[in-house]
N, C-alpha and C positions, 0 to 999 in steps of 0.2 A: 623402611628408610625413605621410600618414595613419599609416603604420607608426611614424614618429618620435613622433607625438602619443600613440599607444597606449603606446609604451615609456615616454614621459615620465609618463603617467598612472599606469602600473603602479609606477614608481619612487616617485612622489609618494605613492601609497596605502601602499606598503610603509614608507616613511619616516614617514608619519603614523601608521600602525598601531603602529610601534615606539615612537614617542614617547608616544602616548596610552596604550599599554600600560604604559610606565614610570611615567607620571603616575598612572594610574587603577588600579594594581595592587591587587587586593582583599586585605584583611588575612586572614591565615590564621586559620581557626576555632580556638577554644580547645577542647582536648580535656578535657572534664569527666567522662569515664567513669572508674570506679574501676579501679585497676591489676589486670591479670589475672595478674601474676607475683608470687609470694610469695617475696621475697628471703630472708626468715628461713628458711623451710622448705628452699629450694634450697641456701642456704649451709650449713646443717646437714647436708643430704644429701651435698653435695660433701665437706665436711670428714670425715664418717664414712668415705667411700670413700678419701679421701686418707690418713687415719689408718691404715686397714687396709693400704693399699699400701705406705706408708712402713715400717710395722712388719714386713710380710712381706719386703720388699726388704732391709731392714737385717738381718733374721734369716737371709737366704739368703747374705749376703756373709761370707766367712771372716773371723774376727777379725783375722788378720794383714794383711788388705787395708785395714783402716780407716785406716791411715796413708798409703795410696796417694794420690798427687795427679798430675794430668796433666802438670804442669810446675812448676818452682819459683815460689813466690809466688802460686799458685792454691790455693784451698781443697782440702783432702784430703776423703776420704769422711767421716771423723769430723767434720771442721769444717763440712761442708755440713749434716749432720744436726743438729749443735748450733746452727748458724745458724738453721735452721728452727725448732728448739725455742725458742730465745731470742726470735726475732721473733714467733712465736705468742704467747708470754707478754707481750711488750711491747705489741703491738697490742691484744690482748684486755684487758690491764689498763686501757688508755685508754677502753674502753667503759664502765667504771665500775659494772658490775653485780655484780662479784665482789670479795671482799677481795683486796687487792693481794698477790701473792706476794713473796718477798724479791727485791730488785732484782738484775738480772743484773750480775754482777761483770765488771770489765774483764778481757779475755782469756778470757772464757767459752768461746769457740769452740775454744780450745786447752787447755781445762781437763782433758780426759781423752780417751784413745783406747780406753778399756775398752768393748767392744761392749755388754755387759749394761747398764752405767750409761747409755750413750748411748740405747739403746732405751727404758730406763726414763724418761729425761728427755723423749724424743720423746713417749711415751705421756702423760706428765703434762701436757705443753704442749698437746696436742690435746684432752685431757679438759678442761683449763681454758678453752681458747678456745671449745669447744662449749658448756660450761656458761654462759659469759659471754653468748654469743649467745642461748642458750635463755631466759635471764632477761630479754631485751629485749622491750619491747612494740613494736607496730608504730609507735607515735608516736616511740619512741626513735630509730628509723632516720633521722628528719628532724632530730634535735637537732644543733645546730652544735658543732663542735670546732675551735677556731681553731688548735690545734697543727698541723693538717694543711693549713691554708690558709684564706683569708678566707671561702670558700664551702663548706668541707668539712663533712660531717655524719658521724654515727656509722655511717650506712649505708656511707659511703665506707671507713671503717675495716674493716668486715666484708668489703667487696669486696677490700680490700688483703690481708687474711688469706688469702682463698681464692685470689686470683690469684698471690700470692707463693708459696704452697705448691705450686700447680700448676707454676709455673716451676721450682722446685727438685726437684720429682718428676721432671720431664723430664731435668734435669741428673743426678740420681741414677741414673736408668735408663741413661743413656749411660755413666756411671762403672762401673756394674755390668757392662754388656755388654763394655766394654773389658777387664774383668777376668774374662771368661768366665762371668759369671753371668746366666742368663736370668731375667727377672722371674717370680716364682712363678705369677702369674695367667696369664702367657703360656704357661709350661710346662704348666700344668693344661689350658689350652685346646688346646694342641697334642697333649697326651696323649689328650684326649677325641676330637679329630678323627681321630687315628690308630686309636683303638679302634673308631670308627664305620666307618672304611675297611676294617679287618681283619674 
């Protein structure tokens, strides 16, 4: 009987603890400390690195491979690069700190397969996006932009530029490797390692 009473008491205490915890749950403290992460500086640093890698990778791919695609209906190498260039321009234009470039024409991604022209357009798009972000103030990052959603801000647009570009760099590296092209920065690192071992 005593053992039963102890068990009943333990169950009652646990049940009471659970319900009182649910009722008296303390509110989470508000974090009023200033942010330690500078999104503007980090976004610019990322885009500078991405720009360099895209330009190097595009330069390493033979011109006759720019029309290669993994399967019908999937973007070719040229189309991926033009997609990145067009999206950089469109997103960065929405930031509103730079004069708007000419609108991207319909069919832009299929507009050329010329390697030199594509690299030039990639370079222009990265330069434009970086200049647009460079002109932003810290306060601009919190400005709303309804085009991207009811709670979206210009900081979200910067985030989209960076993440979208990272996504397609990965795709472009896979495309290059399937065509026998080692990314130049990887080739340089491998050569350095080999030299150290020799």
